DRENDO-1510 file (C-alpha; in Angstrom, 1 decimal, always signed):
<recs>
REC; n; res; u; v; w
REC; 1; UNK; +0.3; +0.1; +0.0 .
REC; 2; UNK; +1.1; +3.6; -0.5 .
REC; 3; UNK; +2.1; +5.5; +1.8 .
REC; 4; UNK; -0.7; +7.9; +3.6 .
REC; 5; UNK; +0.1; +11.4; +4.1 .
REC; 6; UNK; -2.2; +13.8; +5.8 .
REC; 7; UNK; -2.1; +18.0; +5.1 .
REC; 8; UNK; -3.7; +19.8; +7.8 .
REC; 9; UNK; -5.0; +23.4; +6.7 .
REC; 10; UNK; -6.5; +26.4; +8.1 .
REC; 11; UNK; -7.9; +29.0; +6.1 .
REC; 12; UNK; -6.3; +32.4; +7.3 .
REC; 13; UNK; -6.9; +35.3; +4.7 .
REC; 14; UNK; -7.3; +35.2; +0.7 .
REC; 15; UNK; -6.5; +32.1; -1.0 .
REC; 16; UNK; -2.6; +31.7; +0.0 .
REC; 17; UNK; -2.7; +28.8; +2.8 .
REC; 18; UNK; -5.1; +26.9; +0.8 .
REC; 19; UNK; -3.2; +27.4; -2.7 .
REC; 20; UNK; +0.1; +26.1; -0.9 .
REC; 21; UNK; -1.3; +23.2; +0.9 .
REC; 22; UNK; -3.2; +22.2; -2.8 .
REC; 23; UNK; -0.1; +22.3; -4.5 .
REC; 24; UNK; +1.4; +20.1; -2.2 .
REC; 25; UNK; -1.0; +17.3; -1.3 .
REC; 26; UNK; -1.0; +17.3; -5.6 .
REC; 27; UNK; +2.3; +16.7; -6.0 .
REC; 28; UNK; +2.5; +14.9; -3.5 .
REC; 29; UNK; +0.2; +12.1; -5.3 .
REC; 30; UNK; +0.9; +13.1; -8.4 .
REC; 31; UNK; +4.8; +12.5; -8.4 .
REC; 32; UNK; +4.8; +10.2; -4.9 .
REC; 33; UNK; +2.7; +7.5; -5.7 .
REC; 34; UNK; +1.4; +8.5; -1.8 .
REC; 35; UNK; -2.2; +8.3; -0.3 .
REC; 36; UNK; -2.5; +11.8; +0.3 .
REC; 37; UNK; -5.4; +13.6; +2.2 .
REC; 38; UNK; -6.0; +17.1; +2.4 .
REC; 39; UNK; -7.5; +18.4; +5.5 .
REC; 40; UNK; -9.8; +22.2; +5.5 .
REC; 41; UNK; -11.4; +24.1; +7.2 .
REC; 42; UNK; -12.8; +26.5; +4.6 .
REC; 43; UNK; -13.5; +24.1; +1.7 .
REC; 44; UNK; -15.8; +27.1; -0.2 .
REC; 45; UNK; -12.1; +28.9; -0.6 .
REC; 46; UNK; -10.1; +26.0; -2.1 .
REC; 47; UNK; -13.1; +25.4; -4.4 .
REC; 48; UNK; -12.2; +29.7; -5.8 .
REC; 49; UNK; -9.1; +27.8; -7.2 .
REC; 50; UNK; -9.8; +24.3; -7.5 .
REC; 51; UNK; -13.8; +24.6; -9.0 .
REC; 52; UNK; -13.2; +20.6; -9.0 .
REC; 53; UNK; -13.6; +21.0; -5.3 .
REC; 54; UNK; -17.2; +20.8; -4.5 .
REC; 55; UNK; -17.7; +22.9; -1.4 .
REC; 56; UNK; -20.8; +21.2; +0.0 .
REC; 57; UNK; -19.5; +18.0; +0.0 .
REC; 58; UNK; -17.5; +16.5; +3.1 .
REC; 59; UNK; -15.4; +13.9; +1.5 .
REC; 60; UNK; -14.0; +13.6; -1.9 .
REC; 61; UNK; -11.5; +12.6; -4.2 .
REC; 62; UNK; -10.0; +15.6; -6.5 .
REC; 63; UNK; -6.6; +15.2; -9.0 .
REC; 64; UNK; -6.0; +11.7; -6.6 .
REC; 65; UNK; -5.6; +13.7; -3.5 .
REC; 66; UNK; -8.8; +12.9; -1.0 .
REC; 67; UNK; -9.9; +16.2; +0.3 .
REC; 68; UNK; -12.3; +16.3; +4.0 .
REC; 69; UNK; -13.5; +18.9; +6.3 .
REC; 70; UNK; -11.3; +19.6; +9.2 .
REC; 71; UNK; -13.7; +18.9; +11.7 .
REC; 72; UNK; -14.4; +15.3; +10.2 .
REC; 73; UNK; -13.1; +12.1; +12.2 .
REC; 74; UNK; -10.1; +10.7; +11.0 .
REC; 75; UNK; -10.9; +6.9; +10.1 .
REC; 76; UNK; -7.0; +5.6; +11.1 .
REC; 77; UNK; -3.6; +7.8; +11.2 .
REC; 78; UNK; -1.5; +8.0; +8.5 .
REC; 79; UNK; +2.4; +7.5; +7.9 .
REC; 80; UNK; +3.6; +11.6; +7.9 .
REC; 81; UNK; +1.3; +14.5; +8.8 .
REC; 82; UNK; +1.7; +18.0; +7.5 .
REC; 83; UNK; +0.9; +20.7; +9.2 .
REC; 84; UNK; +0.3; +24.3; +7.6 .
REC; 85; UNK; +2.0; +26.7; +9.0 .
REC; 86; UNK; +1.6; +25.8; +12.2 .
REC; 87; UNK; -2.3; +25.4; +12.0 .
REC; 88; UNK; -2.5; +23.3; +14.8 .
REC; 89; UNK; -3.8; +19.8; +14.8 .
REC; 90; UNK; -7.8; +18.5; +16.0 .
REC; 91; UNK; -7.1; +17.7; +19.5 .
REC; 92; UNK; -8.7; +13.9; +19.1 .
REC; 93; UNK; -6.0; +13.8; +16.1 .
REC; 94; UNK; -3.8; +14.8; +18.6 .
REC; 95; UNK; -4.3; +12.2; +21.4 .
REC; 96; UNK; -4.7; +9.7; +18.9 .
REC; 97; UNK; -1.1; +10.1; +17.2 .
REC; 98; UNK; +0.3; +10.0; +21.3 .
REC; 99; UNK; -1.4; +6.9; +22.1 .
REC; 100; UNK; +0.1; +5.3; +18.8 .
REC; 101; UNK; +3.3; +2.9; +19.3 .
REC; 102; UNK; +4.7; +3.8; +16.0 .
REC; 103; UNK; +3.2; +7.8; +15.5 .
REC; 104; UNK; +3.0; +9.1; +12.2 .
REC; 105; UNK; +6.0; +11.9; +11.3 .
REC; 106; UNK; +5.4; +15.3; +11.7 .
REC; 107; UNK; +6.5; +17.7; +9.9 .
REC; 108; UNK; +5.2; +21.9; +10.8 .
REC; 109; UNK; +5.6; +23.8; +7.3 .
REC; 110; UNK; +6.2; +27.1; +8.3 .
REC; 111; UNK; +6.0; +29.9; +6.0 .
REC; 112; UNK; +8.2; +31.4; +3.4 .
REC; 113; UNK; +11.1; +33.6; +4.6 .
REC; 114; UNK; +14.2; +34.9; +2.7 .
REC; 115; UNK; +16.2; +35.6; +6.0 .
REC; 116; UNK; +19.5; +34.0; +7.0 .
REC; 117; UNK; +18.4; +32.5; +10.6 .
REC; 118; UNK; +15.6; +30.2; +8.1 .
REC; 119; UNK; +19.3; +27.9; +7.2 .
REC; 120; UNK; +19.9; +27.2; +10.8 .
REC; 121; UNK; +16.1; +26.1; +11.9 .
REC; 122; UNK; +15.2; +24.2; +9.3 .
REC; 123; UNK; +14.8; +20.3; +9.9 .
REC; 124; UNK; +15.0; +21.1; +14.0 .
REC; 125; UNK; +13.0; +18.8; +16.0 .
REC; 126; UNK; +10.9; +20.2; +18.6 .
REC; 127; UNK; +9.4; +18.1; +21.3 .
REC; 128; UNK; +5.5; +19.0; +22.6 .
REC; 129; UNK; +5.9; +19.8; +26.5 .
REC; 130; UNK; +2.4; +17.8; +27.7 .
REC; 131; UNK; +2.8; +15.0; +24.3 .
REC; 132; UNK; +5.3; +12.3; +24.1 .
REC; 133; UNK; +5.3; +13.3; +20.4 .
REC; 134; UNK; +8.0; +15.2; +18.0 .
REC; 135; UNK; +7.3; +17.7; +15.3 .
REC; 136; UNK; +10.0; +18.5; +12.4 .
REC; 137; UNK; +10.2; +22.4; +11.4 .
REC; 138; UNK; +10.0; +22.5; +7.7 .
REC; 139; UNK; +11.0; +26.0; +6.5 .
REC; 140; UNK; +10.6; +26.8; +2.8 .
REC; 141; UNK; +13.5; +29.0; +2.0 .
REC; 142; UNK; +15.8; +29.5; -1.4 .
REC; 143; UNK; +19.2; +28.5; -0.1 .
REC; 144; UNK; +19.9; +24.4; -0.2 .
REC; 145; UNK; +20.2; +24.3; +3.6 .
REC; 146; UNK; +16.2; +25.1; +3.4 .
REC; 147; UNK; +13.2; +22.9; +2.6 .
REC; 148; UNK; +13.0; +24.7; -1.1 .
REC; 149; UNK; +9.7; +25.6; -3.0 .
REC; 150; UNK; +7.2; +23.8; -4.3 .
REC; 151; UNK; +7.6; +22.9; -8.3 .
REC; 152; UNK; +6.4; +20.5; -10.1 .
REC; 153; UNK; +7.8; +18.3; -12.6 .
REC; 154; UNK; +7.5; +19.5; -16.3 .
REC; 155; UNK; +6.9; +23.3; -14.8 .
REC; 156; UNK; +9.6; +24.8; -17.1 .
REC; 157; UNK; +9.0; +23.1; -20.1 .
REC; 158; UNK; +5.5; +24.2; -20.0 .
REC; 159; UNK; +6.2; +27.7; -19.2 .
REC; 160; UNK; +9.0; +27.6; -21.8 .
REC; 161; UNK; +6.4; +26.4; -24.3 .
REC; 162; UNK; +3.8; +28.6; -23.4 .
REC; 163; UNK; +6.1; +31.9; -23.6 .
REC; 164; UNK; +7.2; +30.7; -27.0 .
REC; 165; UNK; +3.8; +31.3; -28.5 .
REC; 166; UNK; +3.7; +35.1; -30.4 .
REC; 167; UNK; +2.1; +37.6; -28.0 .
REC; 168; UNK; -1.8; +38.8; -28.4 .
REC; 169; UNK; -0.3; +42.5; -28.4 .
REC; 170; UNK; +3.4; +42.9; -28.6 .
REC; 171; UNK; +3.5; +47.0; -28.6 .
REC; 172; UNK; +2.1; +46.7; -25.2 .
REC; 173; UNK; +3.3; +46.3; -22.1 .
REC; 174; UNK; +1.4; +43.3; -20.0 .
REC; 175; UNK; +0.6; +43.8; -16.2 .
REC; 176; UNK; -0.9; +41.0; -14.3 .
REC; 177; UNK; -2.0; +42.9; -10.9 .
REC; 178; UNK; -2.5; +40.5; -8.1 .
REC; 179; UNK; -1.9; +42.2; -4.9 .
REC; 180; UNK; -3.6; +43.3; -1.5 .
REC; 181; UNK; -4.7; +46.7; -1.0 .
REC; 182; UNK; -2.1; +49.0; -1.2 .
REC; 183; UNK; -3.0; +52.6; -1.1 .
REC; 184; UNK; -0.4; +53.9; -3.5 .
REC; 185; UNK; -2.2; +52.1; -6.4 .
REC; 186; UNK; -4.6; +55.6; -7.8 .
REC; 187; UNK; -1.3; +57.4; -8.1 .
REC; 188; UNK; +0.7; +53.9; -9.9 .
REC; 189; UNK; -2.9; +54.1; -12.1 .
REC; 190; UNK; -2.0; +57.5; -12.9 .
REC; 191; UNK; +1.0; +57.3; -14.1 .
REC; 192; UNK; +0.7; +53.9; -16.1 .
REC; 193; UNK; -2.1; +56.2; -17.5 .
REC; 194; UNK; -0.3; +59.1; -18.6 .
REC; 195; UNK; +2.4; +56.6; -20.3 .
REC; 196; UNK; +4.3; +57.1; -23.4 .
REC; 197; UNK; +3.5; +53.3; -23.8 .
REC; 198; UNK; +0.4; +51.4; -23.7 .
REC; 199; UNK; +0.1; +49.4; -20.1 .
REC; 200; UNK; -2.6; +46.4; -20.8 .
REC; 201; UNK; -3.0; +45.3; -17.2 .
REC; 202; UNK; -5.2; +42.5; -15.9 .
REC; 203; UNK; -6.6; +42.0; -12.2 .
REC; 204; UNK; -8.1; +38.8; -10.8 .
REC; 205; UNK; -11.4; +40.2; -9.7 .
REC; 206; UNK; -11.6; +40.8; -6.1 .
REC; 207; UNK; -8.0; +41.9; -6.7 .
REC; 208; UNK; -7.7; +46.1; -5.5 .
REC; 209; UNK; -11.4; +47.1; -5.5 .
REC; 210; UNK; -10.6; +50.0; -3.3 .
REC; 211; UNK; -8.0; +51.5; -5.2 .
REC; 212; UNK; -9.9; +51.0; -8.6 .
REC; 213; UNK; -13.0; +52.2; -7.0 .
REC; 214; UNK; -11.3; +55.0; -6.2 .
REC; 215; UNK; -9.4; +55.9; -9.6 .
REC; 216; UNK; -12.3; +55.3; -11.6 .
REC; 217; UNK; -15.5; +56.5; -9.6 .
REC; 218; UNK; -16.9; +53.8; -8.6 .
REC; 219; UNK; -17.2; +52.3; -12.4 .
REC; 220; UNK; -15.1; +48.8; -11.5 .
REC; 221; UNK; -15.5; +46.9; -14.2 .
REC; 222; UNK; -17.0; +43.5; -13.8 .
REC; 223; UNK; -14.9; +40.0; -14.2 .
REC; 224; UNK; -14.6; +40.0; -18.1 .
REC; 225; UNK; -15.1; +43.7; -18.5 .
REC; 226; UNK; -12.1; +46.2; -19.8 .
REC; 227; UNK; -11.9; +49.5; -19.6 .
REC; 228; UNK; -9.8; +52.5; -21.0 .
REC; 229; UNK; -8.0; +55.4; -19.6 .
REC; 230; UNK; -5.8; +57.1; -21.4 .
REC; 231; UNK; -2.5; +54.5; -22.5 .
REC; 232; UNK; -4.1; +52.3; -19.6 .
REC; 233; UNK; -6.0; +49.2; -19.8 .
REC; 234; UNK; -7.7; +47.6; -17.0 .
REC; 235; UNK; -9.3; +44.1; -17.9 .
REC; 236; UNK; -10.7; +42.4; -14.8 .
REC; 237; UNK; -10.7; +39.0; -15.5 .
REC; 238; UNK; -12.4; +36.0; -13.2 .
REC; 239; UNK; -10.5; +33.7; -10.9 .
REC; 240; UNK; -9.0; +30.9; -12.4 .
REC; 241; UNK; -7.7; +27.4; -11.5 .
REC; 242; UNK; -3.8; +27.4; -9.9 .
REC; 243; UNK; -2.7; +26.2; -13.6 .
REC; 244; UNK; -4.1; +28.9; -15.1 .
REC; 245; UNK; -3.3; +31.3; -13.0 .
REC; 246; UNK; +0.7; +30.2; -13.8 .
REC; 247; UNK; +0.0; +30.6; -17.4 .
REC; 248; UNK; -1.3; +34.4; -16.8 .
REC; 249; UNK; +2.0; +34.9; -15.2 .
REC; 250; UNK; +3.7; +33.3; -17.7 .
REC; 251; UNK; +1.9; +35.8; -20.4 .
REC; 252; UNK; +2.5; +39.1; -18.2 .
REC; 253; UNK; +6.3; +40.8; -19.1 .
REC; 254; UNK; +5.7; +42.3; -15.0 .
REC; 255; UNK; +3.8; +40.9; -12.5 .
REC; 256; UNK; +2.7; +41.9; -9.0 .
REC; 257; UNK; +2.2; +39.6; -6.8 .
REC; 258; UNK; +1.5; +38.5; -2.6 .
REC; 259; UNK; +2.0; +36.3; +0.2 .
REC; 260; UNK; +3.3; +33.3; -0.6 .
REC; 261; UNK; +2.0; +31.1; -3.6 .
REC; 262; UNK; +1.5; +33.9; -6.3 .
REC; 263; UNK; +5.3; +35.1; -5.0 .
REC; 264; UNK; +6.9; +31.9; -5.5 .
REC; 265; UNK; +5.1; +31.1; -8.9 .
REC; 266; UNK; +5.9; +34.6; -10.1 .
REC; 267; UNK; +9.9; +33.5; -9.3 .
REC; 268; UNK; +9.2; +30.3; -12.1 .
REC; 269; UNK; +7.4; +32.4; -14.6 .
REC; 270; UNK; +11.2; +34.1; -14.8 .
REC; 271; UNK; +9.7; +37.0; -15.6 .
REC; 272; UNK; +10.2; +40.4; -13.8 .
REC; 273; UNK; +8.1; +40.9; -10.7 .
REC; 274; UNK; +7.1; +43.0; -7.7 .
REC; 275; UNK; +6.5; +41.5; -4.2 .
REC; 276; UNK; +4.0; +42.8; -1.5 .
REC; 277; UNK; +4.2; +40.3; +1.0 .
REC; 278; UNK; +1.0; +40.0; +4.0 .
REC; 279; UNK; +1.2; +43.3; +5.9 .
REC; 280; UNK; +2.0; +42.2; +9.7 .
REC; 281; UNK; +2.1; +44.1; +12.9 .
REC; 282; UNK; +5.2; +46.2; +13.7 .
REC; 283; UNK; +6.1; +46.3; +9.9 .
REC; 284; UNK; +7.1; +42.9; +10.2 .
REC; 285; UNK; +7.0; +42.0; +6.9 .
REC; 286; UNK; +9.1; +44.7; +6.2 .
REC; 287; UNK; +11.8; +42.8; +7.4 .
REC; 288; UNK; +11.3; +39.6; +5.0 .
REC; 289; UNK; +11.2; +42.0; +2.3 .
REC; 290; UNK; +14.4; +43.9; +2.9 .
REC; 291; UNK; +16.0; +39.9; +3.7 .
REC; 292; UNK; +14.4; +38.7; +0.0 .
REC; 293; UNK; +15.3; +42.0; -2.2 .
REC; 294; UNK; +18.9; +41.7; -0.6 .
REC; 295; UNK; +19.1; +37.9; -1.5 .
REC; 296; UNK; +17.6; +38.3; -5.0 .
REC; 297; UNK; +19.8; +41.3; -5.5 .
REC; 298; UNK; +22.7; +39.3; -5.9 .
REC; 299; UNK; +24.0; +38.7; -9.5 .
REC; 300; UNK; +21.2; +41.6; -10.7 .
REC; 301; UNK; +23.3; +44.4; -12.3 .
REC; 302; UNK; +23.8; +47.7; -10.4 .
REC; 303; UNK; +22.0; +49.7; -12.7 .
REC; 304; UNK; +18.6; +47.8; -12.2 .
REC; 305; UNK; +19.7; +47.2; -8.3 .
REC; 306; UNK; +18.7; +50.3; -6.9 .
REC; 307; UNK; +15.1; +51.0; -9.5 .
REC; 308; UNK; +14.0; +47.6; -7.8 .
REC; 309; UNK; +14.8; +48.1; -4.4 .
REC; 310; UNK; +12.9; +51.5; -4.9 .
REC; 311; UNK; +9.9; +50.2; -6.4 .
REC; 312; UNK; +9.7; +47.8; -4.1 .
REC; 313; UNK; +10.2; +49.8; -0.9 .
REC; 314; UNK; +7.8; +52.8; -2.2 .
REC; 315; UNK; +4.7; +50.5; -3.1 .
REC; 316; UNK; +5.0; +48.1; +0.4 .
REC; 317; UNK; +5.1; +51.5; +2.0 .
REC; 318; UNK; +1.8; +52.6; +0.0 .
REC; 319; UNK; +3.5; +55.6; -0.8 .
REC; 320; UNK; +1.9; +57.0; -4.0 .
REC; 321; UNK; +3.8; +59.4; -4.2 .
REC; 322; UNK; +7.3; +57.8; -4.2 .
REC; 323; UNK; +5.6; +54.6; -5.9 .
REC; 324; UNK; +4.5; +57.3; -9.2 .
REC; 325; UNK; +8.1; +58.5; -8.9 .
REC; 326; UNK; +10.0; +55.1; -9.1 .
REC; 327; UNK; +7.9; +53.6; -12.1 .
REC; 328; UNK; +9.7; +55.0; -15.0 .
REC; 329; UNK; +13.6; +53.8; -13.7 .
REC; 330; UNK; +11.9; +50.3; -12.9 .
REC; 331; UNK; +9.9; +50.1; -15.9 .
REC; 332; UNK; +13.6; +50.8; -17.7 .
REC; 333; UNK; +15.3; +48.1; -15.8 .
REC; 334; UNK; +13.2; +45.8; -16.7 .
REC; 335; UNK; +14.8; +44.1; -19.8 .
REC; 336; UNK; +18.1; +44.2; -17.1 .
REC; 337; UNK; +15.4; +42.5; -14.1 .
REC; 338; UNK; +13.7; +39.5; -16.5 .
REC; 339; UNK; +17.7; +38.6; -17.6 .
REC; 340; UNK; +18.1; +37.8; -14.0 .
REC; 341; UNK; +15.0; +36.3; -13.0 .
REC; 342; UNK; +15.0; +33.7; -15.4 .
REC; 343; UNK; +18.8; +32.9; -14.5 .
REC; 344; UNK; +17.0; +32.9; -10.2 .
REC; 345; UNK; +14.5; +30.6; -11.4 .
REC; 346; UNK; +17.8; +28.4; -12.8 .
REC; 347; UNK; +19.4; +28.9; -9.8 .
REC; 348; UNK; +16.5; +27.8; -7.7 .
REC; 349; UNK; +15.4; +24.9; -9.8 .
REC; 350; UNK; +18.8; +23.4; -8.5 .
REC; 351; UNK; +17.8; +22.7; -5.1 .
REC; 352; UNK; +15.2; +19.6; -4.2 .
REC; 353; UNK; +11.9; +20.8; -4.1 .
REC; 354; UNK; +9.9; +21.3; -1.5 .
REC; 355; UNK; +7.3; +17.8; -1.6 .
REC; 356; UNK; +10.7; +15.7; -2.6 .
REC; 357; UNK; +12.7; +17.1; +0.5 .
REC; 358; UNK; +9.9; +16.0; +3.1 .
REC; 359; UNK; +9.6; +12.4; +1.1 .
REC; 360; UNK; +13.9; +12.1; +1.0 .
REC; 361; UNK; +13.6; +13.1; +4.9 .
REC; 362; UNK; +10.9; +10.3; +5.6 .
REC; 363; UNK; +12.8; +7.8; +3.7 .
REC; 364; UNK; +16.0; +8.3; +5.6 .
REC; 365; UNK; +14.2; +7.9; +9.1 .
REC; 366; UNK; +12.9; +4.5; +8.3 .
</recs>
């Protein structure tokens, strides 16, 4: 029988938690022939990015993954447990693990960070204080000392074949905007509308609605509609599957992404991108931003480093004037940044992917 893996997910906000856990579960089943169950508390959120999911169905099999509601009873303990982002395991499940003669191997899948301390924390064991159980911290990351990134087999071949297709409008700058609410966006829209070149900005529905409402004075396009102001065309599109979202990233020349899942996929797209980390209290997210910019900047031509840093920082600072002022220099650096983005993706692909690293860690412990 195939080894059984249970992946646990609680949706905190948006689609990132569900997206990462769903990608991981699908890859474990498809590429490692594992019997995978995804336990999730909000099936409706997952169904937004995985339309084959029936939000009203408590138990179902989709893409060779069993999907169950988090509050259901577990039929039996698996061989491996993956706790997504410290979401916590149900008490009844923990009690069953504690009573087992051979408890499952327990991974705590952590959030992604480029901060240097991640290298030393990855893979460490953490005994529970009140139960005879140990979990292992699994940190995604950008160095061989971390747990790697989710990367499916054949991803680069599919990307390259897609990007080899002729663009629909080669004369326009193609932008994908998938960010958190940001007060700098209306000023950036102004800069784009007054640009010397045509810009087509694709926006998944539900993204930047407050900024669009303010900039368009309430005339926000619905999904499937577009509106043009000056040199800027805004295309609002329906939410799509994860595979469809990858193709959107591959089609754009600049990708504005957020959180973790779209952040990683933008790097695999080998395009220029702007990252908006999830805003945290006391500006803790700015540490993550600065750490990644410092790491990503290695090997980037000096002429592009300052424009990239200035635009990323002003955009994440939600400073309208600074963001608009930083745009022209960042735009001019895009060809240099894109060449670096492809080299960066190729470098990261030499590291083991996240799913394979977990499987290998378990194999070594048998």
